[in-house]
C-alpha positions in Angstrom: 33.5 118.4 -14.6 31.2 121.2 -16.4 29.1 118.6 -18.1 28.5 116.6 -14.8 27.3 119.8 -13.4 24.8 120.8 -16.3 23.6 117.0 -15.8 23.4 117.5 -12.1 21.3 120.8 -12.5 19.1 118.9 -15.4 20.6 120.8 -18.6 21.5 118.9 -21.6 24.5 119.8 -23.3 23.8 121.1 -26.9 26.1 118.6 -28.3 24.0 115.7 -26.9 20.8 117.3 -28.3 22.5 117.9 -31.8 23.5 114.3 -31.8 20.1 112.7 -30.6 18.2 115.1 -33.5 20.7 113.7 -36.0 19.6 110.1 -34.8 16.0 111.0 -34.8 16.2 112.3 -38.5 18.3 109.6 -39.8 15.8 107.4 -38.2 12.7 109.0 -40.0 14.5 109.0 -43.1 15.3 105.4 -42.7 11.6 104.6 -41.8 10.3 107.2 -44.8 12.6 105.4 -47.4 11.4 101.9 -46.2 7.8 102.9 -46.5 8.9 104.0 -50.3 10.5 100.9 -51.3 7.3 98.7 -49.7 5.2 100.8 -51.7 7.3 101.0 -54.8 7.6 97.1 -54.7 4.0 96.6 -54.2 3.4 99.0 -57.1 5.7 96.8 -59.5 4.0 93.6 -58.3 0.5 94.9 -58.8 1.4 96.1 -62.4 3.4 92.9 -63.2 0.4 90.8 -61.6 -2.2 93.1 -63.7 -0.1 92.9 -67.2 1.0 89.3 -67.0 -2.1 87.7 -64.7 0.2 86.3 -62.4 -2.3 85.0 -60.1 -3.3 81.8 -58.5 -6.5 80.6 -59.7 -7.7 79.1 -56.1 -11.2 78.7 -57.9 -13.0 75.0 -58.1 -12.1 73.5 -60.9 -9.8 76.6 -62.0 -12.8 78.5 -63.7 -10.2 81.4 -65.1 -7.2 79.2 -65.9 -6.7 79.0 -69.7 -6.7 75.4 -71.6 -3.6 74.1 -73.8 -5.9 74.4 -77.0 -6.6 77.8 -76.2 -2.5 78.4 -75.6 -1.8 76.7 -78.7 -4.1 78.8 -80.8 -2.8 82.0 -79.2 1.0 81.0 -79.7 0.1 81.1 -83.5 -1.5 84.5 -84.3 -0.1 86.0 -86.9 -1.9 89.1 -86.6 -3.1 91.1 -83.7 -6.6 90.2 -82.0 -8.5 92.8 -80.2 -11.3 92.2 -77.8 -13.6 95.1 -77.0 -15.9 94.9 -74.1 -19.1 96.9 -74.3 -19.0 98.6 -70.8 -16.4 100.5 -69.1 -14.2 99.0 -66.7 -15.8 99.8 -63.5 -19.1 98.1 -64.6 -17.7 95.3 -66.5 -18.4 91.6 -65.4 -15.7 90.7 -62.9 -15.9 87.1 -64.1 -15.0 88.4 -68.2 -12.7 90.9 -66.7 -10.6 88.0 -65.5 -10.8 86.1 -68.5 -9.8 88.7 -70.7 -6.8 89.5 -68.4 -5.7 86.3 -69.2 -5.8 86.1 -72.7 -3.9 89.3 -72.5 -1.4 88.1 -70.4 -0.8 84.5 -72.5 -0.4 86.5 -75.7 1.1 89.9 -76.8 -1.1 89.6 -80.0 -4.1 90.1 -78.0 -5.2 93.6 -76.8 -8.3 94.5 -74.2 -10.1 97.7 -74.6 -13.2 98.8 -72.7 -15.5 100.7 -74.4 -19.1 102.3 -73.0 -21.6 101.8 -76.0 -23.7 104.7 -74.5 -21.1 107.3 -75.1 -20.2 105.6 -78.1 -23.3 105.8 -80.6 -21.1 105.9 -84.0 -19.3 102.4 -83.0 -22.7 101.2 -82.6 -24.0 102.3 -85.9 -20.6 101.7 -88.0 -21.3 97.9 -86.6 -25.0 98.0 -87.3 -24.3 98.5 -90.9 -22.3 95.4 -91.0 -25.1 93.3 -89.6 -23.5 92.8 -86.1 -25.6 94.4 -83.3 -23.7 95.2 -80.5 -25.1 95.0 -77.0 -24.0 96.0 -73.4 -21.3 93.6 -71.6 -21.0 91.8 -74.9 -17.4 91.2 -76.5 -16.2 92.2 -79.8 -13.6 90.0 -81.3 -11.6 91.6 -84.1 -8.8 91.0 -86.4 -8.1 93.3 -89.7 -11.5 93.9 -91.3 -12.9 90.6 -89.7 -14.7 90.9 -86.5 -17.5 88.8 -84.5 -19.7 89.7 -81.6 -20.2 87.5 -78.6 -23.6 88.8 -76.4 -23.3 88.5 -72.8 -26.0 85.5 -72.8 -23.7 83.4 -74.8 -20.8 83.6 -72.6 -22.6 82.1 -69.5 -24.4 78.7 -69.8 -27.9 79.9 -68.2 -30.5 77.1 -66.9 -34.1 78.2 -66.8 -36.5 76.8 -65.0 -40.5 77.3 -65.0 -42.5 77.8 -61.8 -46.0 78.3 -61.2 -46.3 82.1 -62.5 -42.9 82.6 -64.0 -39.5 81.7 -65.2 -36.3 81.9 -63.2 -32.9 81.8 -64.6 -29.6 80.9 -62.9 -26.0 80.8 -64.1 -24.6 77.8 -64.2 -21.4 77.7 -66.1 -18.9 80.1 -68.2 -18.6 79.3 -71.7 -16.3 82.7 -72.2 -13.1 80.8 -73.0 -14.8 78.2 -75.6 -16.6 81.3 -77.3 -13.7 83.8 -77.4 -11.2 81.0 -78.6 -13.4 80.2 -81.2 -13.8 84.0 -82.3 -10.1 84.0 -82.5 -9.7 81.5 -84.9 -12.7 82.6 -87.3 -11.8 86.2 -87.4 -8.0 85.3 -87.7 -8.3 83.8 -91.2 -7.9 80.5 -90.4 -10.1 77.9 -92.4 -13.2 76.8 -90.7 -14.8 73.6 -93.0 -18.7 73.6 -93.4 -20.7 71.3 -91.7 -24.5 70.9 -92.6 -27.1 69.2 -90.4 -29.8 67.6 -92.6 -33.7 68.6 -91.6 -36.8 67.6 -93.1 -36.8 63.8 -91.5 -37.8 64.4 -87.7 -33.9 64.4 -87.0 -32.9 64.6 -83.1 -29.7 66.6 -83.5 -29.3 68.2 -79.8 -28.9 71.5 -79.7 -25.5 70.3 -77.6 -24.2 68.2 -80.3 -24.8 71.6 -83.1 -22.8 74.1 -80.1 -20.2 71.4 -79.6 -19.4 71.7 -83.6 -20.0 75.5 -84.3 -17.6 76.1 -81.3 -15.0 74.2 -82.7 -14.0 76.0 -85.7 -16.6 74.8 -88.3 -19.1 76.7 -89.8 -22.7 75.3 -89.2 -25.6 75.4 -91.2 -28.8 73.4 -92.0 -29.7 71.7 -95.4 -33.2 70.3 -96.5 -31.8 68.3 -99.3 -33.7 69.2 -102.5 -35.0 72.5 -101.3 -31.7 74.4 -99.9 -28.6 74.6 -101.7 -25.4 73.1 -100.3 -22.8 75.7 -99.7 -19.6 74.9 -101.4 -18.0 75.3 -98.2 -19.6 72.1 -96.6 -17.0 69.5 -96.2 -19.3 67.3 -94.3 -22.9 66.8 -93.9 -24.2 65.0 -90.3 -27.4 63.2 -90.2 -28.5 62.7 -86.9 -31.6 60.8 -85.7 -33.3 60.8 -88.8 -36.9 59.2 -87.9 -38.1 59.3 -91.4 -36.5 58.0 -94.5 -35.0 59.9 -97.1 -36.4 59.7 -100.6 -34.3 58.5 -103.6 -34.3 62.5 -105.2 -32.4 63.4 -101.8 -30.0 60.4 -102.2 -29.5 61.7 -105.6 -28.2 64.9 -104.2 -26.2 63.6 -101.0 -24.7 61.2 -104.2 -23.2 64.5 -106.2 -22.0 65.8 -103.1 -20.2 62.7 -102.3 -19.0 62.5 -105.5 -17.2 65.9 -105.0 -15.1 64.7 -102.0 -17.8 65.0 -99.6 -18.3 63.3 -96.2 -21.2 61.7 -94.6 -21.8 61.3 -90.9 -24.8 59.3 -89.7 -26.4 58.7 -86.5 -28.9 55.9 -87.0 -31.9 56.2 -84.7 -31.7 52.7 -83.0 -35.4 52.6 -82.3 -36.5 53.2 -85.6 -37.2 49.7 -87.2 -36.4 50.5 -91.0 -35.2 53.4 -93.1 -34.5 51.3 -96.3 -33.4 54.0 -98.4 -31.1 55.3 -96.3 -29.6 51.8 -94.8 -29.6 51.0 -97.9 -27.0 53.6 -98.8 -25.1 52.9 -96.0 -24.8 49.3 -97.4 -23.4 50.6 -100.6 -20.5 51.9 -98.2 -20.1 48.4 -96.8 -21.8 49.3 -93.5 -25.3 47.4 -92.7 -27.2 48.3 -89.9 -28.8 45.3 -88.3 -31.8 44.6 -86.0 -29.8 43.3 -83.1 -29.3 46.0 -80.0 -26.1 45.1 -78.0 -25.9 44.8 -74.5 -23.1 44.9 -71.9 -23.3 42.4 -68.4 -20.2 44.1 -67.1 -18.5 46.9 -69.2 -21.4 49.4 -69.0 -22.5 52.7 -67.0 -25.8 51.5 -64.8 -27.5 49.3 -67.4 -26.7 46.8 -69.7 -27.8 49.1 -72.6 -25.5 51.8 -71.8 -22.3 49.9 -72.8 -18.9 51.3 -72.7 -17.2 50.0 -76.1 -13.4 49.0 -77.0 -11.7 51.0 -79.6 -10.8 49.6 -82.7 -8.1 50.3 -85.0 -8.7 53.4 -87.0 -6.9 56.4 -87.7 -9.9 58.2 -85.4 -8.7 56.6 -82.5 -5.2 57.7 -82.3 -6.2 60.7 -80.6 -7.6 57.9 -77.8 -4.3 56.4 -77.7 -2.8 59.5 -76.1 -5.9 60.6 -74.0 -7.1 57.9 -72.0 -11.0 58.5 -72.2 -13.7 56.1 -72.1 -17.1 56.4 -73.9 -20.8 55.5 -73.6 -23.1 54.3 -76.0 -26.9 53.8 -74.8 -28.9 52.1 -76.9 -26.8 50.9 -79.9 -27.5 48.5 -82.7 -24.9 46.5 -84.3 -23.3 46.8 -87.8 -22.0 44.7 -90.1 -18.9 45.2 -92.3 -18.2 44.2 -96.0 -15.7 45.7 -98.2 -18.2 46.9 -101.0 -18.1 49.1 -104.1 -14.6 49.7 -103.9 -14.7 51.0 -100.6 -12.5 50.0 -97.1 -14.1 49.8 -94.0 -13.0 50.2 -90.4 -14.5 49.0 -87.0 -13.9 52.3 -84.8 -15.4 51.3 -81.9 -16.6 47.8 -81.0 -18.2 45.9 -77.8 -16.4 43.3 -75.5 -16.7 39.6 -76.2 -19.0 39.3 -73.0 -21.4 41.3 -74.9 -24.7 40.1 -76.5 -27.3 41.2 -78.6 -30.9 41.0 -78.7 -33.5 41.4 -81.7 -34.9 45.0 -81.2 -38.1 43.8 -82.7 -38.6 40.8 -80.2 -36.7 42.2 -77.3 -38.8 42.0 -73.9 -35.9 41.5 -71.4 -32.4 42.7 -70.7 -31.1 39.5 -69.0 -29.1 37.4 -71.4 -30.9 34.1 -72.6 -29.5 31.3 -74.7 -31.1 32.5 -77.8 -28.7 35.9 -77.6 -25.6 36.5 -80.5 -22.6 36.7 -78.5 -20.0 39.4 -79.1 -18.0 41.2 -79.9 -20.0 43.6 -82.0 -19.0 46.7 -84.2 -21.0 49.3 -83.2 -19.4 52.3 -84.8 -17.4 52.3 -88.4 -16.3 54.1 -90.8 -16.4 53.2 -94.7 -13.5 55.2 -97.1 -12.9 55.6 -100.8 -10.2 57.3 -103.0 -10.9 60.2 -105.2 -9.3 62.7 -107.1 -9.4 66.2 -105.4 -9.7 69.5 -107.1 -5.9 69.7 -107.4 -5.9 66.2 -109.2 -4.4 64.4 -106.1 -5.6 61.5 -104.6 -7.6 61.9 -101.5 -9.7 60.1 -99.0 -13.3 60.6 -98.2 -15.3 58.9 -95.7 -18.6 57.7 -94.4 -19.0 57.3 -90.2 -22.0 55.6 -89.0 -23.1 54.7 -85.5 -26.6 53.1 -84.6 -27.0 55.4 -81.7 -28.2 58.8 -81.0 -28.1 58.6 -77.2 -24.4 59.1 -77.1 -24.6 62.9 -78.3 -27.0 64.2 -76.0 -26.4 66.8 -73.3 -25.8 64.5 -70.4 -22.9 62.7 -72.2 -21.3 65.3 -74.0 -21.1 67.5 -71.5 -19.5 65.1 -69.0 -16.1 66.1 -69.1 -14.7 62.3 -68.0 -16.3 61.1 -70.7 -14.6 60.9 -74.6 -17.8 61.3 -76.5 -17.6 64.7 -77.7 -13.9 64.2 -78.6 -15.2 61.4 -80.6 -17.6 63.4 -82.8 -14.6 66.4 -83.2 -11.9 63.1 -84.0 -14.7 61.9 -86.9 -15.0 65.7 -88.0 -11.3 66.3 -88.0 -10.4 63.0 -89.8 -13.0 63.9 -92.6 -12.2 67.8 -93.0 -8.2 67.5 -92.3 -9.4 70.2 -89.9 -6.5 70.1 -87.3 -7.7 73.0 -85.1 -10.7 71.5 -82.8 -11.9 73.4 -79.7 -13.2 70.9 -77.5 -13.2 73.6 -74.5 -15.4 72.7 -71.9 -17.6 75.0 -70.3 -16.3 75.7 -66.4 -18.7 74.8 -63.7 -19.8 77.9 -61.6 -22.2 76.0 -59.3 -21.4 74.8 -56.1 -21.6 71.2 -55.3 -23.6 70.5 -52.3 -22.2 68.4 -49.5 -24.6 65.7 -48.2 -24.1 64.4 -44.6 -25.9 62.0 -42.8 -27.4 62.0 -39.2 -24.5 59.8 -37.9 -21.5 62.4 -39.7 -23.3 65.4 -38.1 -23.1 64.3 -34.7 -19.8 63.0 -35.0 -18.7 66.3 -36.2 -20.9 67.9 -33.4 -19.3 65.7 -30.9 -15.8 66.4 -31.9 -16.1 70.4 -32.3 -18.6 70.9 -29.3 -17.4 68.4 -26.8 -14.0 66.8 -27.7 -11.7 69.9 -29.1 -13.2 72.6 -26.1 -12.4 69.8 -23.4 -9.0 68.9 -25.0 -8.3 72.8 -24.8 -9.5 73.0 -21.2 -7.3 70.0 -19.8 -4.0 71.1 -21.6 -4.5 74.6 -20.1 -5.0 73.4 -16.5 -2.1 71.1 -17.3 0.2 73.9 -17.8 -1.2 76.0 -15.0 -0.7 73.3 -12.6 2.9 72.5 -13.6 3.6 76.0 -13.8 2.4 76.6 -10.2 4.0 73.6 -8.6 7.4 74.6 -10.4 
């Protein structure tokens, strides 16, 4: 009765007030605990995301995803490797930050540091004495006492275009993974076979070809036979598109290199009528360059000259039996094989049985005629011989030849759907027994344009501007009338 009278007079009993305060305190405590738990879970997830790179790469072409090649290299690291980004973290390139975080997450043997060069002049001076010039936003890769520095400009693919008065630059691709993985292999003590490109004969070796070899765990150099000494680390010589013949003295130097177990890769220019000395040297290995240009009526790309060859029976092609790919050889000559001077020849690539060949010196049309020779033709081949290596063991040396230079130009080497780059690396791998070949493609950073015809634009406009709004209005009217009559 007393509680009732107090309630009627508007007085809340103390017991009720205490109970209400207790409930309010409990609710506030639960709310604060919930907020603390949410913040803690968010912090843990953020820390784990940063440490282990638990992120979804939703970029087109998965720009930041590490390839299986890189993951394989990282899994075999015996010593820790340090990436030192030459700038403060807040000012660092965001793309490169993301790439570095992926490396650190993929292997406990990778450590990433950020150093401001302006605040650390002693570091700049230290590496300058080692002939390593550090620069802002570049990445220094170190393992033990070995170091390699990659400037910022080499981590991107940069396209230069010339205007009327000045040049403009645009970033088209990200090369960071290829450059960093190559640097890891170089500084971590793995052997890098030497590959020398010849010079002095108007060679047509593209920069793309050199970069492909250099970034694939090979030490690339240039040599003028008879002028420059061949480094003992050189295991293979590449003659790429020579337009002038080699002298007999140069071939003697080449033969001395081969006598000690060297290997030779020749990309013969198909438009040069005759290189007697070089062609004669290839013939001694059982590979004769003919005067016939091979054409394909069906298995081609855009032109009968751009043939898509079939793979022959060769150890070089084991890779392609496991990785489906096709190659394009633009304008190539046919080869004839024989087992000469104790060499064994094998067809690496051949044209189809539907192919035909025309004499280069008299070719006036791409259309097949009755006088044309019929395929298939050998378009790439190897000659191999046995020799005794320095350890007194029997080993094999190779000469690879293809009378085609177009297939290693940038257009074909950088097209991921083609196997042209893989062929080059498989040839060198076979010659040098180099199992670590790094064919890591450049990640595209340019957006592909979407071409729309006038009809497509009208259809899109009609749907989004007329049909969709009208449909929503009709649905709304139907709902309104249904509710009104219910």
